[in-house]
N, CA, C and O of each residue as an XYZ file, in Angstrom:
228
protein
N       0.853     -1.181      0.000
C       0.000      0.000      0.000
C       0.887      1.228      0.000
O       1.851      1.300      0.762
N       0.579      2.171     -0.826
C       1.315      3.420     -0.899
C       0.422      4.559     -0.429
O      -0.698      4.722     -0.914
N       0.915      5.334      0.503
C       0.175      6.503      0.963
C       0.413      7.617     -0.043
O       1.550      8.013     -0.294
N      -0.684      8.117     -0.617
C      -0.537      9.105     -1.677
C      -0.867     10.521     -1.235
O      -0.447     11.483     -1.878
N      -1.609     10.661     -0.152
C      -2.050     12.000      0.238
C      -1.790     12.280      1.710
O      -2.563     13.002      2.341
N      -0.728     11.729      2.268
C      -0.449     11.923      3.682
C       0.279     13.220      3.957
O       1.027     13.730      3.121
N       0.042     13.744      5.154
C       0.777     14.896      5.646
C       1.459     14.463      6.940
O       0.838     13.820      7.786
N       2.720     14.809      7.093
C       3.456     14.410      8.274
C       3.396     15.485      9.358
O       3.351     16.683      9.077
N       3.397     15.020     10.591
C       3.527     15.889     11.751
C       4.950     15.684     12.250
O       5.385     14.550     12.449
N       5.665     16.769     12.448
C       7.061     16.675     12.888
C       7.216     17.286     14.274
O       6.452     18.164     14.673
N       8.223     16.804     14.997
C       8.500     17.374     16.312
C       9.438     18.564     16.166
O       9.751     18.988     15.053
N       9.880     19.095     17.291
C      10.729     20.290     17.261
C      12.091     20.053     16.633
O      12.807     21.004     16.322
N      12.460     18.766     16.439
C      13.727     18.416     15.805
C      13.549     18.101     14.310
O      14.502     17.714     13.632
N      12.338     18.269     13.817
C      12.072     17.991     12.412
C      11.879     16.512     12.111
O      11.856     16.121     10.944
N      11.740     15.674     13.150
C      11.540     14.232     12.974
C      10.053     13.932     12.797
O       9.216     14.468     13.523
N       9.734     13.084     11.841
C       8.344     12.695     11.612
C       7.859     11.865     12.798
O       8.493     10.877     13.171
N       6.734     12.269     13.388
C       6.196     11.562     14.551
C       4.768     11.070     14.340
O       4.279     10.257     15.124
N       4.095     11.545     13.302
C       2.723     11.130     13.030
C       2.407     11.461     11.574
O       3.157     12.157     10.890
N       1.269     10.936     11.129
C       0.833     11.219      9.756
C      -0.669     11.455      9.754
O      -1.417     10.835     10.510
N      -1.081     12.346      8.907
C      -2.502     12.617      8.670
C      -2.780     12.131      7.255
O      -2.101     12.532      6.309
N      -3.793     11.256      7.112
C      -4.115     10.755      5.783
C      -5.612     10.655      5.610
O      -6.353     10.613      6.592
N      -6.064     10.618      4.366
C      -7.506     10.528      4.103
C      -8.096      9.261      4.739
O      -7.451      8.213      4.783
N      -9.307      9.380      5.217
C      -9.983      8.263      5.883
C     -10.072      7.045      4.976
O      -9.990      5.915      5.458
N     -10.239      7.251      3.668
C     -10.335      6.125      2.738
C      -9.043      5.298      2.757
O      -9.082      4.067      2.747
N      -7.912      5.986      2.784
C      -6.633      5.270      2.825
C      -6.463      4.551      4.154
O      -5.961      3.428      4.197
N      -6.883      5.200      5.245
C      -6.816      4.577      6.563
C      -7.666      3.307      6.611
O      -7.212      2.272      7.099
N      -8.891      3.386      6.107
C      -9.781      2.221      6.108
C      -9.193      1.088      5.277
O      -9.272     -0.074      5.677
N      -8.605      1.407      4.126
C      -7.982      0.387      3.282
C      -6.817     -0.265      4.011
O      -6.638     -1.480      3.931
N      -6.031      0.522      4.714
C      -4.912     -0.027      5.474
C      -5.407     -0.962      6.577
O      -4.801     -2.004      6.828
N      -6.512     -0.591      7.238
C      -7.084     -1.458      8.273
C      -7.543     -2.790      7.680
O      -7.320     -3.845      8.274
N      -8.184     -2.742      6.512
C      -8.625     -3.969      5.847
C      -7.434     -4.856      5.497
O      -7.464     -6.066      5.720
N      -6.388     -4.243      4.946
C      -5.188     -5.003      4.581
C      -4.556     -5.644      5.817
O      -4.137     -6.800      5.772
N      -4.487     -4.905      6.905
C      -3.913     -5.434      8.144
C      -4.741     -6.600      8.673
O      -4.191     -7.596      9.142
N      -6.055     -6.475      8.598
C      -6.936     -7.567      9.036
C      -6.711     -8.811      8.184
O      -6.606     -9.919      8.709
N      -6.638     -8.624      6.869
C      -6.398     -9.757      5.970
C      -5.074    -10.449      6.294
O      -5.002    -11.678      6.308
N      -4.035     -9.668      6.551
C      -2.735    -10.244      6.894
C      -2.789    -10.988      8.221
O      -2.131    -12.016      8.379
N      -3.559    -10.488      9.169
C      -3.697    -11.169     10.456
C      -4.367    -12.526     10.278
O      -3.969    -13.501     10.915
N      -5.371    -12.598      9.426
C      -6.050    -13.869      9.151
C      -5.078    -14.852      8.510
O      -5.040    -16.022      8.889
N      -4.301    -14.392      7.554
C      -3.311    -15.254      6.896
C      -2.323    -15.781      7.932
O      -1.995    -16.967      7.930
N      -1.852    -14.915      8.808
C      -0.885    -15.332      9.835
C      -1.490    -16.366     10.776
O      -0.819    -17.327     11.151
N      -2.743    -16.180     11.159
C      -3.418    -17.130     12.053
C      -3.543    -18.510     11.413
O      -3.445    -19.526     12.103
N      -3.756    -18.551     10.114
C      -4.031    -19.812      9.435
C      -2.790    -20.427      8.798
O      -2.887    -21.447      8.115
N      -1.638    -19.823      9.011
C      -0.398    -20.247      8.368
C      -0.079    -21.722      8.598
O       0.459    -22.374      7.703
N      -0.391    -22.258      9.754
C      -0.026    -23.639     10.069
C      -1.152    -24.646      9.831
O      -1.013    -25.822     10.167
N      -2.252    -24.194      9.258
C      -3.349    -25.120      8.975
C      -2.969    -26.065      7.841
O      -2.216    -25.715      6.933
N      -3.514    -27.264      7.928
C      -3.280    -28.245      6.884
C      -3.951    -27.784      5.587
O      -5.065    -27.260      5.610
N      -3.279    -27.981      4.480
C      -3.860    -27.634      3.181
C      -4.472    -28.879      2.546
O      -4.179    -30.004      2.952
N      -5.327    -28.664      1.545
C      -5.897    -29.773      0.801
C      -6.124    -29.339     -0.640
O      -6.143    -28.148     -0.950
N      -6.293    -30.301     -1.493
C      -6.389    -30.048     -2.934
C      -7.766    -29.511     -3.325
O      -8.720    -29.553     -2.548
N      -7.831    -29.013     -4.542
C      -9.098    -28.549     -5.088
C     -10.101    -29.698     -5.153
O     -11.287    -29.516     -4.877
N      -9.617    -30.869     -5.518
C     -10.508    -32.039     -5.586
C     -11.106    -32.349     -4.212
O     -12.288    -32.672     -4.104
N     -10.287    -32.249     -3.168
C     -10.784    -32.486     -1.800
C     -11.822    -31.429     -1.432
O     -12.833    -31.749     -0.808
N     -11.589    -30.197     -1.804
C     -12.531    -29.132     -1.507
C     -13.862    -29.406     -2.197
O     -14.921    -29.226     -1.595
N     -13.819    -29.836     -3.440
C     -15.052    -30.143     -4.165
C     -15.806    -31.280     -3.469
O     -17.033    -31.249     -3.389
N     -15.081    -32.280     -2.968
C     -15.740    -33.379     -2.258
C     -16.397    -32.882     -0.967
O     -17.483    -33.325     -0.593
N     -15.727    -31.974     -0.313
C     -16.273    -31.448      0.948
C     -17.538    -30.615      0.726
O     -18.400    -30.533      1.601
N     -17.635    -30.005     -0.442
C     -18.829    -29.190     -0.727
C     -19.938    -30.086     -1.184
O     -21.035    -29.611     -1.477
């Protein structure tokens, strides 16, 4: 994900400490993070073939 419309907040030393971005980009980032969390949770689950999936349905 690339932030295209963010504005940075800097401290007195000129270091970036926060970002302001459009709500749409924030929501998309939240969705992406959720999807990655699901993938991480299921990483160790046993896999099965397409044929097995068809049998299960």
